[in-house]
C-alpha positions, 0 to 999 in steps of 0.5 A: 500500500505504501508503494501505491500511495507513492505513485498516485497522481494528484488531480485537481478538477477545476469546474464551475460556472462559465465566466466565473474564472476557470481560465485565470485559475488554470493559468495560475495553477500552471505557474504554480507547477500544476499541469493544466488540461482544459475541457478534457472528456471525463470518459478518458480520465482512466486512460489519462491516469493509467501508468505502469506500476511503481512509476513515479507520479507525474506533476499534479494535474489541473483538469478543467471541465465545464458546460463546454467540455465534450460529453459534459455530464456532472453525474457521470463525472462524479461516478467516474472519479469515484471509481478511479479513486477506488483503484488507488491510481489518483487522489482527487479534489475538486474546485468549483468556481461560482458567481452570482447570475446577475454578475455573470450576465453583466460579464457576458453583456460586456464581452458580447459573448453568447452563452453556449447554452442560451441558443436563441434565448437571453443570456439569463436563460442560458445561465439558469440552465447551466446552473441546474446542470452543474449543481451536482458538482457544486454540492460535491466539490471540496472547495467553492470560490465565489468570484462575484466580487473578486477581481482576476488579481484577487482570484489569482491570489486566492488560488496561489494561497490555496494550491501552492505545491510548496506548502505542506498539505494541511487543511486550507483555511479561507478567512473572509469578512463580509457585511450582513447588509449585503447578504450572507456569504454563499459558502461558509462552514463557520460564521461569526457575527461581530455586530456585538462590538462597538461600531467604528462607523459611528466615529467620524474620524474612522468611518472612511477607514477600515479594519486594517487601519490601526486607529480602527483596530485600537477602537475595536480592541478597546471595546470591553467585549472584544478580548474575551469574545475573540479569545473564545472564538480563537480557542474554538477554531484551534480546537476544531481545525485538528478535528477537521484535519483528522476527518480528511477535510481539505478545505474550510471556509470561515467568515466574520460578519459585521453590518457593512463589512468594512470595520469589525469583520475585517479586523476580526478576519485579519486577527484570526489569520494571524492566529492561524499563521502562528499555529502553522496554517497558511490561511487565505484572507478575503475581504468581500465587501471592502472594495465597494464604494464607501457611499454604498455602506449600509449601517445600523441607524444607531 
């Protein structure tokens, strides 16, 4: 069994919604040392991974699959991957790139590209059809990244932090901030509501700053509720992470929320990321609502 483990090919399936960033993800993975293959038919996976026994595994593969892939059938793909995994020739993980439908529609309209599933229908109809088609893969994936509010550079940064081959294989933790006024994050395993803290938004000198600024950090640290509450959150997270790892969990998404997603949640996420780095993890830090216009902030009335 030890020999078999040594020759397993590491495979990352990169899938998701068309227009959500698969090309950027595959290009970044190639820079990291992965061997990318785009739109590869699932029925040929077994042949691709077949090799003589005891031959060293090749470079890890990043295989892109989406609605344009020949004979694309998510249910059949899942069955095929599970069968190959049982043979012990490859270890699989799956990255699903998601994006809000209205944002995808905006991207298609800007580029004037036709959605391949829309035919003569509006773009929105093609996106809805595609979302139904890929839903089995979304529910089955190990990691989901929503690119609705991510630039290409932010997506590249997230891919680099999550899939670098130089980082020891531990659970990849994503620590994000968000504003409840703009909706809950679509994918989060642990969510911490930080709205119990005094809101820097109501301090004129702090309103246009964010949780990365020292003045905002000092304001939050001086709240009597901060120290004890964050200590309990920190202890909970550090207790749970080894348990998730023991269960073979590859990815964990943790989110801190406040009203506008600019002050308390950002500071909390930054602080937790530091805690995790000190504990030997390599967290990915994302601030979902930080780059939105300050005039768009929606805060409690008092």
